[in-house]
C-alpha positions as CSV (number, residue, x, y, z in Angstrom):
1,A,0.0,0.0,0.0
2,K,1.5,3.3,-1.1
3,I,1.7,6.2,1.4
4,G,1.9,9.7,0.0
5,L,4.0,12.3,1.8
6,L,2.9,15.9,1.2
7,I,5.4,18.1,3.1
8,P,7.5,21.3,2.8
9,V,10.8,19.8,1.7
10,T,11.9,23.3,0.9
11,G,10.9,26.6,2.5
12,Q,10.9,27.9,6.1
13,L,10.2,24.5,7.7
14,A,12.4,22.3,5.6
15,G,14.3,21.1,8.6
16,M,11.1,20.3,10.5
17,A,9.7,18.5,7.5
18,Q,12.8,16.4,7.2
19,D,12.1,15.0,10.7
20,W,8.5,14.4,9.7
21,E,9.6,12.3,6.7
22,L,12.1,10.3,8.9
23,S,9.4,9.8,11.5
24,A,7.0,8.4,8.9
25,R,9.6,6.0,7.7
26,V,10.4,4.8,11.2
27,A,6.7,4.2,11.8
28,A,6.4,2.3,8.5
29,K,9.3,0.1,9.4
30,R,7.9,-0.7,12.8
31,I,4.4,-1.3,11.3
32,N,5.8,-3.6,8.7
33,E,7.9,-5.5,11.2
34,V,5.1,-6.1,13.6
35,G,2.7,-6.9,10.8
36,V,-0.1,-4.5,11.7
37,V,-1.6,-4.7,8.3
38,P,-1.9,-8.4,7.4
39,G,-0.2,-9.4,4.2
40,I,0.4,-5.7,3.2
41,E,3.7,-3.8,3.2
42,L,3.6,0.0,3.6
43,V,5.8,1.7,1.1
44,F,6.1,5.4,0.1
45,A,5.4,7.2,-3.2
46,P,8.0,9.8,-4.1
47,T,7.7,12.6,-1.6
48,A,5.7,15.6,-2.9
49,D,7.3,19.0,-1.9
50,T,4.7,21.7,-1.1
51,A,7.4,24.4,-1.0
52,T,5.2,26.1,1.6
53,D,2.9,27.1,-1.2
54,S,-0.7,26.2,-1.9
55,A,-0.5,26.0,-5.7
56,T,2.6,23.7,-5.4
57,G,0.7,21.7,-2.8
58,I,-2.2,21.1,-5.2
59,E,0.4,19.9,-7.8
60,G,1.9,17.6,-5.2
61,A,-1.5,16.1,-4.3
62,L,-2.2,15.4,-7.9
63,A,1.2,13.8,-8.4
64,L,0.6,11.5,-5.4
65,A,-2.9,10.5,-6.7
66,N,-1.3,9.6,-10.0
67,E,1.4,7.6,-8.2
68,G,-1.2,5.4,-6.8
69,A,-1.1,6.6,-3.2
70,V,-3.9,5.0,-1.0
71,V,-3.6,7.7,1.7
72,V,-1.7,11.0,2.1
73,L,0.3,12.2,5.1
74,G,0.4,16.0,5.3
75,A,0.3,18.7,4.6
76,G,2.2,20.7,7.3
77,F,0.6,24.1,6.5
78,S,-3.1,24.7,7.0
79,S,-3.3,26.7,3.8
80,V,-1.7,23.9,1.8
81,S,-3.9,21.3,3.5
82,I,-7.0,23.4,2.6
83,A,-5.9,23.7,-1.0
84,S,-4.6,20.2,-1.6
85,H,-7.8,18.7,-0.2
86,L,-9.6,19.9,-3.3
87,I,-7.6,17.2,-5.2
88,L,-7.5,14.6,-2.5
89,K,-11.3,14.5,-2.0
90,K,-11.9,14.2,-5.7
91,Y,-9.7,11.0,-5.7
92,S,-11.3,9.8,-2.4
93,L,-7.8,9.9,-0.7
94,P,-7.8,10.1,3.1
95,Q,-5.5,12.9,4.3
96,C,-4.0,13.0,7.8
97,S,-2.0,16.1,8.9
98,M,0.6,16.2,11.6
99,A,0.6,20.0,11.9
100,S,-2.4,21.7,10.2
101,T,-4.3,23.4,13.0
102,S,-6.7,25.8,11.2
103,E,-10.2,25.6,12.6
104,R,-11.6,25.7,9.1
105,L,-10.3,22.2,8.5
106,S,-12.9,21.0,11.1
107,S,-15.7,21.4,8.4
108,R,-16.7,17.9,7.4
109,E,-18.7,19.3,4.5
110,E,-15.7,21.0,3.0
111,F,-13.0,18.5,4.1
112,P,-14.7,15.1,4.2
113,F,-11.4,13.1,3.9
114,F,-9.3,15.2,6.3
115,F,-8.0,14.0,9.7
116,R,-5.3,15.3,12.0
117,T,-3.4,14.2,15.1
118,V,-2.8,17.8,16.2
119,P,-5.6,19.8,17.9
120,P,-7.3,22.7,16.1
121,D,-6.4,26.2,16.9
122,R,-9.6,26.8,18.8
123,L,-8.1,24.9,21.7
124,Q,-4.8,26.6,21.4
125,G,-6.5,30.0,21.5
126,E,-8.2,28.9,24.7
127,A,-4.9,27.7,26.2
128,V,-3.2,31.1,25.5
129,A,-6.2,33.0,26.9
130,H,-6.2,30.9,30.1
131,L,-2.5,31.5,30.5
132,C,-3.1,35.2,30.4
133,V,-5.7,34.9,33.2
134,H,-3.4,32.6,35.2
135,F,-0.6,35.2,35.2
136,G,-3.0,38.2,35.6
137,W,-2.4,39.7,32.2
138,R,-5.6,41.5,31.5
139,E,-4.3,43.6,28.6
140,V,-2.1,42.3,25.8
141,T,-0.8,43.4,22.4
142,L,-1.4,40.9,19.6
143,V,0.8,40.5,16.5
144,H,0.0,37.9,13.9
145,T,0.8,37.1,10.3
146,S,-2.0,37.2,7.8
147,D,-2.0,33.6,6.7
148,A,-4.7,31.1,7.4
149,Y,-2.9,29.6,10.5
150,A,-1.9,32.7,12.3
151,S,-4.9,34.9,11.5
152,G,-7.2,32.0,12.5
153,L,-5.3,31.5,15.8
154,A,-5.5,35.2,16.5
155,S,-9.3,35.1,16.0
156,D,-9.6,32.0,18.2
157,F,-7.6,33.7,20.9
158,R,-9.6,36.8,20.9
159,T,-12.9,34.8,21.0
160,A,-11.6,32.9,24.0
161,A,-10.2,36.0,25.7
162,L,-13.4,38.1,25.5
163,P,-15.4,36.2,28.2
164,L,-12.3,36.0,30.4
165,E,-11.9,39.8,30.3
166,V,-8.5,39.8,28.6
167,E,-8.4,42.8,26.3
168,T,-6.3,43.4,23.1
169,P,-6.1,47.2,22.7
170,G,-3.6,46.7,19.9
171,V,-3.8,44.1,17.1
172,F,-1.2,44.1,14.3
173,A,-1.6,42.0,11.2
174,I,1.6,41.6,9.1
175,D,2.4,39.9,5.9
176,G,4.1,36.5,6.3
177,G,5.6,33.9,4.1
178,N,9.0,33.5,2.6
179,N,9.6,37.2,1.8
180,Q,12.7,38.5,3.6
181,K,12.3,41.2,6.2
182,G,15.3,43.1,7.5
183,T,16.3,44.6,10.8
184,L,14.6,47.9,10.1
185,F,11.3,46.3,9.5
186,Y,11.2,44.6,12.9
187,D,12.6,47.6,14.7
188,R,9.9,49.8,13.3
189,L,7.2,47.2,14.0
190,L,8.3,46.8,17.6
191,A,8.3,50.6,18.0
192,E,4.6,50.6,16.9
193,V,3.8,47.7,19.2
194,R,5.4,49.3,22.2
195,A,3.5,52.5,21.6
196,V,0.2,50.7,22.3
197,G,1.1,50.1,25.9
198,P,0.8,46.5,27.2
199,R,4.0,44.8,27.9
200,V,2.7,41.3,27.2
201,L,3.3,40.7,23.5
202,I,1.5,37.7,21.9
203,V,3.0,36.7,18.6
204,F,1.3,34.2,16.3
205,S,3.6,33.4,13.4
206,L,6.3,31.1,12.1
207,Q,9.8,31.4,13.4
208,Q,10.9,34.0,10.9
209,E,8.6,36.7,12.3
210,A,8.9,35.6,15.9
211,T,12.7,35.6,15.7
212,G,12.7,39.0,14.1
213,L,10.6,40.6,16.9
214,L,12.6,38.8,19.6
215,A,15.9,40.1,18.1
216,A,14.5,43.6,17.8
217,L,13.5,43.6,21.5
218,Y,16.9,42.2,22.4
219,R,18.6,45.1,20.6
220,L,16.9,47.5,22.9
221,G,19.0,46.2,25.8
222,P,18.2,44.4,29.1
223,A,16.6,47.5,30.8
224,V,13.8,47.4,28.2
225,R,13.7,43.8,27.3
226,E,13.3,42.6,30.9
227,Q,10.0,44.6,31.3
228,Y,8.3,42.5,28.6
229,V,6.7,39.1,28.2
230,M,6.9,37.4,24.8
231,L,4.4,34.6,24.3
232,G,3.9,32.6,21.1
233,G,2.0,29.7,19.6
234,D,3.1,26.4,18.1
235,G,4.6,28.2,15.0
236,W,7.6,29.0,17.2
237,G,8.7,25.4,17.3
238,A,11.7,25.8,15.0
239,I,13.0,29.1,16.4
240,P,16.8,29.3,16.6
241,I,17.8,29.1,20.3
242,N,20.1,31.8,21.4
243,E,20.3,34.5,24.1
244,A,17.8,36.7,22.3
245,V,15.0,34.2,23.0
246,R,15.7,33.7,26.7
247,G,12.6,34.2,28.8
248,A,10.1,33.8,26.0
249,L,7.2,31.3,26.2
250,Y,5.2,29.4,23.7
251,T,2.4,26.8,23.5
252,T,2.4,23.7,21.5
253,S,0.5,20.4,21.5
254,T,2.3,17.7,23.5
255,R,5.4,16.3,21.8
256,G,5.0,12.8,23.1
257,I,4.3,10.7,26.2
258,G,4.4,7.1,27.4
259,P,6.0,3.9,26.3
260,T,5.0,4.2,22.7
261,Y,6.8,7.5,22.4
262,D,9.8,6.1,24.2
263,Q,10.0,3.3,21.7
264,F,9.6,5.8,18.8
265,E,12.5,7.8,20.2
266,Q,14.7,4.8,20.4
267,D,13.8,3.5,17.0
268,F,14.5,7.0,15.5
269,R,17.8,7.1,17.2
270,D,18.8,3.6,16.2
271,E,17.8,4.2,12.6
272,F,19.3,7.7,12.0
273,G,21.9,8.1,14.7
274,H,20.5,11.3,16.2
275,D,17.6,12.4,18.3
276,I,14.3,13.8,17.1
277,A,14.8,17.5,16.7
278,Y,11.5,19.1,15.9
279,Q,7.8,19.1,17.0
280,Y,5.1,17.2,15.2
281,S,7.3,14.2,14.6
282,S,5.3,12.2,17.1
283,N,2.1,13.5,15.4
284,T,3.5,12.2,12.1
285,Y,4.1,8.8,13.7
286,D,0.5,8.7,15.0
287,C,-0.9,9.5,11.6
288,M,0.9,6.5,10.3
289,L,-0.4,4.3,13.1
290,A,-3.9,5.5,12.4
291,F,-3.6,4.8,8.7
292,A,-2.2,1.3,9.4
293,H,-4.9,0.3,11.8
294,S,-7.6,1.7,9.5
295,M,-6.2,-0.5,6.7
296,K,-6.2,-3.4,9.0
297,M,-9.9,-2.9,9.8
298,V,-10.7,-2.6,6.1
299,I,-8.9,-5.8,5.3
300,E,-10.4,-7.7,8.2
301,N,-13.9,-6.6,7.2
302,A,-13.2,-7.7,3.6
303,G,-12.1,-11.1,4.7
304,L,-8.7,-11.2,3.1
305,D,-6.6,-14.3,3.1
306,S,-3.2,-14.5,4.8
307,N,-1.5,-13.0,1.7
308,G,-3.7,-9.9,1.8
309,R,-5.6,-10.9,-1.4
310,N,-9.3,-10.4,-1.9
311,E,-11.1,-9.7,-5.1
312,S,-13.5,-7.2,-3.5
313,V,-10.6,-5.1,-2.1
314,A,-8.8,-5.3,-5.5
315,F,-11.9,-4.0,-7.1
316,A,-12.3,-1.3,-4.5
317,V,-8.8,-0.1,-5.1
318,A,-9.2,-0.1,-8.8
319,D,-12.6,1.6,-8.5
320,G,-11.4,4.3,-6.2
321,Q,-13.4,3.0,-3.2
322,M,-10.5,1.9,-1.0
323,G,-10.0,5.5,0.2
324,A,-13.6,5.8,1.2
325,A,-13.4,2.5,3.2
326,I,-10.2,3.7,5.0
327,R,-11.9,7.0,5.8
328,E,-14.8,5.2,7.5
329,A,-12.4,3.0,9.4
330,M,-10.4,6.1,10.6
331,H,-13.4,7.1,12.7
332,S,-13.2,3.8,14.5
333,V,-9.5,4.0,15.3
334,S,-8.7,3.9,19.1
335,I,-5.1,3.0,19.8
336,V,-2.3,4.2,22.1
337,G,0.1,6.3,20.1
338,T,3.1,8.5,20.9
339,T,0.9,11.5,21.9
340,G,-1.5,9.4,24.0
341,Q,-4.8,7.9,22.9
342,V,-5.3,8.3,19.1
343,Q,-8.9,8.6,18.0
344,F,-10.9,11.0,16.0
345,D,-14.1,12.9,16.5
346,A,-16.8,13.3,13.9
347,N,-14.9,16.2,12.3
348,G,-11.6,14.3,12.0
349,N,-10.0,16.1,15.0
350,P,-8.1,14.3,17.8
351,A,-10.5,13.4,20.6
352,G,-8.3,14.5,23.5
353,S,-5.8,17.4,23.7
354,V,-3.0,18.6,26.0
355,Y,-0.9,21.6,25.4
356,E,2.6,22.2,26.7
357,L,3.9,25.5,27.9
358,R,7.5,25.8,26.8
359,N,10.1,28.3,28.0
360,F,13.5,29.2,26.6
361,R,15.4,29.1,29.9
362,A,18.9,28.5,31.2
363,T,20.3,25.0,31.0
364,N,21.0,23.9,34.6
365,G,21.4,27.6,35.6
366,S,24.4,28.1,33.3
367,V,25.1,31.5,31.7
368,G,24.7,31.6,27.9
369,A,23.2,28.2,27.5
370,V,19.5,28.3,26.6
371,A,17.2,25.3,26.3
372,D,13.6,24.8,25.1
373,T,12.0,23.4,28.2
374,V,8.5,22.2,29.2
375,V,7.5,24.3,32.2
376,G,3.8,23.4,32.3
377,T,0.7,22.1,30.6
378,W,-2.9,23.2,29.8
379,S,-5.9,21.0,29.0
380,P,-9.6,21.8,28.9
381,A,-10.2,19.5,31.8
382,A,-7.2,20.3,34.1
383,G,-6.5,23.9,33.2
384,V,-3.0,25.4,33.8
385,N,-0.5,23.3,35.6
386,L,3.0,24.6,36.1
387,R,6.0,22.3,36.9
388,A,7.7,23.1,40.2
389,E,10.8,21.2,39.1
390,A,11.2,23.5,36.0
391,P,10.0,27.0,36.9
392,I,9.6,29.6,34.2
393,E,12.7,31.8,33.7
394,W,11.7,35.3,32.6
395,A,13.8,37.7,30.5
396,D,15.6,39.0,33.6
397,G,16.8,35.5,34.6
398,T,14.6,35.3,37.6
399,N,11.5,33.1,38.3
400,T,9.3,36.2,39.0
401,P,7.1,37.6,36.2
402,P,7.7,41.3,35.4
403,V,5.7,43.3,37.9
404,A,4.5,45.8,35.3
405,A,3.9,43.3,32.5
406,S,0.4,44.7,31.7
407,A,1.2,48.3,32.4
408,G,1.6,51.0,29.7
409,D,5.1,51.6,28.3
410,G,4.6,55.3,27.7
411,V,6.4,55.1,24.4
412,G,4.6,57.2,21.8
413,G,1.8,58.0,24.2
414,G,0.0,54.7,23.9
415,G,-2.0,55.9,21.0
416,G,-3.9,52.8,20.0
417,D,-6.8,54.6,18.4
418,E,-5.1,57.2,16.2
419,D,-4.8,57.1,12.4
420,N,-1.3,55.7,11.6
421,S,-1.9,55.3,7.9
422,S,1.5,56.6,7.1
423,S,3.1,54.3,9.7
424,L,4.2,50.7,9.5
425,V,0.8,49.4,10.4
426,T,-2.5,50.7,11.6
427,V,-3.5,49.8,15.1
428,L,-7.2,49.8,16.0
429,A,-8.1,49.9,19.6
430,V,-10.9,47.7,20.9
431,V,-12.4,47.0,17.5
432,V,-12.9,43.8,15.6
433,A,-11.3,44.9,12.3
434,V,-7.6,44.6,11.7
435,V,-6.2,46.9,9.0
436,V,-3.0,45.9,7.2
437,V,-1.2,48.8,5.5
438,G,1.2,48.3,2.6
439,A,4.4,49.7,4.0
440,V,7.8,48.2,4.3
441,G,6.7,44.8,3.1
442,L,3.3,44.8,4.9
443,G,0.2,44.5,2.9
444,A,-2.8,42.7,1.7
445,G,-2.7,39.2,0.4
446,G,-0.7,37.7,3.2
447,G,1.6,34.7,3.2
448,D,-0.1,31.5,2.2
449,F,2.2,29.4,4.1
450,W,1.3,27.9,7.5
451,R,-0.9,25.2,8.8
């Protein structure tokens, strides 16, 4: 049975996607060795590179269909998953994403063959809003890129924040994607952001924009930087770790728990000689497990012989019905995976979700060595739980949050309501609309690049 990989081999997350492909191959090897799918060996069609672009993703989906893929693993970016599903549903090919989190993909009417092992952004928006309440941050400034992932997450956060009385007096939408932005861009953007007032900055973007803003804040020196809290979402998972990111926080779905994850880590290390480097690798593994167990159910229901042969299944594959059968079986999957229990609700979303709160903090208290560390979790059932054995380290190196984190900065008079049409962006205070102004690389259209 051919598995199609639809991932960004090139582009911002090429390194992360490399881990996803390796994880898929580790999963296939384990599945084949154990014999999860009786009489069937999982093999891979040539990997389709989405190049972080929706049009390229559509081409890749078509190529995988023509290669005879029975299921498709990917895409990473929500915008690419949204676009590629136009092709995949036409060919009745089940699609399981390890990283696409846009709430739009929860629509069964629009995406009937789509599944994912990562929670939708609605829950991540709730997680970030509840973190704000936990730390007493009642006013925050929100920066997000204008792609499907980040703009959707920003909307989900604001929806969750409203009843919790967390206000966003400043909201900045910036262009994203692979276009290069220089130091001047981020310095000017940060100046506009600081002018709004709140010292809690929530940034929903990929690593390029997050790294740019963190570096701009770092350039202002410790006296300014240590007054701020920088909080991001799961798009931060590939940020280069250095002194500029120390003290920042971000949320992401759990990277792996339990004996199945431990076995996956060991298999990965044995196969490739190094550790798993990036997030969503465990989600990739779980997509593969879900596909394999779905195929097993289809085969068992069809009554295949020990060699995996059955005329009805052969006809189903030739007639394009195998995908529909696997899709139905996916809804019955209930297995222990690397991220916990793997099962899907009626919309193809994972049934249970836990988010990690991660912090760039000192390694064993050493100076200059910064590590990406789990410091807590959030779930709808348990709320916020911080780890006493790994306390948050803030930008000043202490375990105490900045006292004035939600206070006004005084830079630029806090003018969140004025007309800045000639500035970098327009900030609208306490309104729903977000205006993007075409200056210094900002503008309409947005980057069509993330989950």
